[in-house]
C-alpha positions in Angstrom: -20.1 -19.9 17.1 -16.5 -19.0 16.5 -15.5 -18.6 12.9 -11.5 -17.9 13.6 -8.8 -19.9 11.5 -7.3 -22.9 13.2 -4.2 -24.3 10.6 -3.6 -27.7 11.2 0.4 -27.1 10.6 2.4 -24.7 10.1 5.9 -25.0 7.7 8.7 -22.6 8.8 11.7 -21.8 6.8 14.1 -19.7 8.3 16.2 -16.9 6.7 19.4 -15.5 8.2 19.7 -11.8 8.1 23.3 -10.6 8.5 24.1 -7.3 10.6 23.4 -5.0 7.2 20.3 -6.4 7.1 20.9 -8.8 3.5 20.7 -12.7 3.3 23.1 -15.2 1.8 21.4 -14.4 -1.9 21.8 -10.4 -1.4 18.0 -9.8 -0.8 17.5 -6.7 1.2 15.0 -7.3 4.4 16.4 -4.6 6.3 18.8 -4.9 10.3 16.9 -6.7 13.0 16.4 -10.4 13.7 16.0 -13.1 11.2 13.3 -13.8 8.5 11.1 -16.4 8.9 8.4 -17.6 6.0 5.5 -19.7 7.9 2.9 -21.3 5.4 0.1 -23.2 6.1 -1.0 -26.6 4.9 -1.0 -26.5 1.1 0.7 -23.5 1.0 -2.7 -21.2 0.8 -1.3 -18.7 3.3 2.4 -17.5 3.8 3.1 -15.3 6.3 6.5 -13.2 6.4 7.6 -12.4 10.4 10.8 -11.2 12.1 11.9 -13.3 14.8 14.6 -14.9 17.3 13.3 -18.3 17.3 10.7 -21.1 14.9 8.6 -20.9 17.9 8.0 -17.0 18.5 7.8 -17.0 14.4 4.7 -19.2 14.4 3.3 -17.9 17.3 3.3 -14.3 15.1 2.0 -16.3 12.1 -0.7 -17.4 14.0 -1.9 -13.8 14.9 -1.3 -12.6 11.6 -3.6 -15.1 10.3 -6.2 -14.4 12.7 -5.8 -10.8 11.8 -9.1 -9.9 9.8 -9.1 -7.7 6.8 -8.7 -3.9 7.4 -7.6 -4.3 11.3 -3.7 -2.7 11.4 -0.8 -5.0 12.1 2.2 -4.9 14.3 4.7 -3.2 11.7 8.2 -5.0 11.4 10.7 -4.3 8.5 10.5 -7.3 6.2 11.9 -5.3 3.0 9.6 -5.1 0.4 8.3 -8.7 0.8 4.3 -8.4 1.5 3.7 -10.0 5.4 1.0 -12.2 4.0 -0.2 -13.7 1.2 -3.1 -15.6 0.6 -3.5 -18.4 -2.5 -7.2 -19.2 -4.1 -7.7 -21.4 -6.9 -10.8 -21.1 -9.2 -12.1 -22.7 -12.1 -13.5 -20.0 -14.6 -15.7 -20.8 -17.7 -16.0 -18.8 -20.7 -18.9 -17.9 -22.0 -17.5 -17.3 -25.6 -15.8 -20.9 -26.3 -17.2 -22.5 -22.9 -13.8 -23.7 -22.0 -12.7 -24.1 -18.6 -9.5 -22.3 -17.1 -7.8 -23.0 -13.9 -6.9 -19.6 -12.1 -5.0 -19.0 -9.5 -5.7 -15.5 -7.3 -2.8 -14.3 -5.0 -3.6 -11.7 -2.5 -0.9 -9.9 -0.6 -1.9 -7.5 2.1 -0.7 -4.6 2.9 1.8 -4.8 -0.1 3.0 -1.5 -0.6 1.6 0.0 3.0 -0.8 -0.1 5.4 -4.3 -1.0 4.0 -2.7 -1.2 0.2 -3.4 -5.0 -1.1 -1.9 -6.5 -4.4 -4.0 -8.9 -6.6 -2.2 -11.4 -8.8 -4.4 -13.5 -11.7 -2.5 -16.6 -13.3 -4.0 -18.9 -15.4 -2.6 -22.0 -14.8 -4.1 -24.5 -16.4 -4.0 -23.8 -19.3 -0.8 -22.4 -18.6 -0.9 -18.7 -19.5 -4.4 -18.8 -21.4 -5.3 -15.4 -22.7 -8.2 -14.2 -20.0 -10.8 -11.3 -20.5 -8.5 -8.9 -18.4 -5.1 -10.2 -19.6 -3.7 -11.9 -23.3 -0.9 -13.3 -21.5 -2.8 -15.3 -18.9 -1.2 -12.7 -15.8 -2.8 -9.8 -14.3 -1.3 -7.7 -11.5 -3.9 -5.1 -9.7 -3.6 -2.7 -6.7 -6.6 -1.9 -4.5 -7.1 -0.7 -0.7 -8.1 -3.4 1.8 -11.5 -1.9 2.2 -12.3 -2.0 -1.6 -11.5 -5.3 -1.7 -13.8 -5.6 1.4 -16.5 -4.4 0.0 -16.4 -6.1 -3.5 -16.5 -9.6 -1.6 -12.8 -10.9 -1.2 -10.2 -11.7 -3.9 -12.2 -14.4 -5.2 -15.6 -12.7 -5.9 -13.8 -9.5 -6.9 -11.6 -11.5 -9.5 -14.7 -13.9 -10.6 -17.1 -10.4 -11.4 -14.1 -8.9 -13.0 -13.3 -11.7 -15.2 -17.2 -12.3 -15.9 -17.5 -8.6 -16.9 -14.5 -8.4 -19.1 -15.9 -11.8 -20.8 -19.1 -10.2 -22.0 -17.4 -7.2 -24.1 -17.2 -6.9 -28.2 -13.6 -7.2 -27.8 -13.1 -10.3 -26.1 -16.1 -12.0 -28.1 -14.0 -10.7 -31.3 -10.7 -12.0 -30.2 -12.0 -15.5 -29.1 -14.2 -15.8 -32.1 -10.8 -15.3 -34.1 -9.0 -17.4 -32.0 -11.2 -20.4 -32.4 -11.5 -20.1 -36.3 -7.8 -20.0 -36.4 -7.9 -23.3 -34.5 -10.6 -24.9 -36.7 -8.4 -23.8 -40.1 -5.4 -25.4 -38.5 -7.0 -28.2 -37.7 -8.1 -28.6 -41.3 -5.1 -27.8 -42.8 -3.4 -30.5 -40.6 -5.9 -32.8 -41.7 -5.2 -32.4 -45.5 -1.5 -32.7 -44.7 -2.4 -36.1 -43.1 -4.4 -37.3 -46.0 -2.0 -36.1 -48.6 1.0 -37.8 -47.1 -1.0 -41.2 -46.9 -1.5 -40.7 -50.5 1.9 -39.9 -51.4 2.2 -39.7 -55.4 4.6 -42.0 -57.2 7.7 -41.2 -58.7 8.2 -41.8 -62.3 10.7 -44.5 -61.5 8.4 -46.2 -59.3 5.6 -46.0 -61.8 7.7 -47.4 -64.6 8.7 -50.2 -62.2 5.4 -51.4 -61.4 4.9 -51.1 -65.0 7.3 -53.2 -65.9 6.7 -55.6 -62.9 2.6 -56.1 -64.6 3.8 -57.1 -68.1 6.3 -59.4 -66.6 5.1 -63.3 -67.0 4.8 -65.3 -64.3 7.6 -67.9 -63.8 
């Protein structure tokens, strides 16, 4: 049974490159045909190729999407861009706080050269939420394609990484401190609301109320 990927649609964006290899924004792609960025439905995969037409770009992207991990690709000068990015999203549960964080994982294949991959980890909901591997909610990591294959792929690798670091004493300490800080902030805010509701009367208001109480009904 075939397990090849068959994307329903491929969206194509053309980037015109001049004879010196620059596009209209000044970004350098290298001399050659125009650059096309081809994305699958939902943007899960993004393939960058050089081609003379959109049809050729789609054909090249289809070949790249079928390329198995670790298999050499046809090299094309495309500046510093990765020829193939794949995005995944996971819901990761923090064992300390029980909070669920939506994490986006982006794998850029052959980022620095053949067989060298780049993994990016983003906390997207809540945005920039601290993670066991990054206080800012973002982490960049380079590894070889073979290492990533042996680790089970991007999702398995990152999930195991987060789970492992979440068991550390440092993460437990930081999360506990954050939870205590949130509790203190909640108690302080609650006390401020209560104080506002029981706002003390000014001396003038108290005297006026006393006079009103002693006034005979008309």
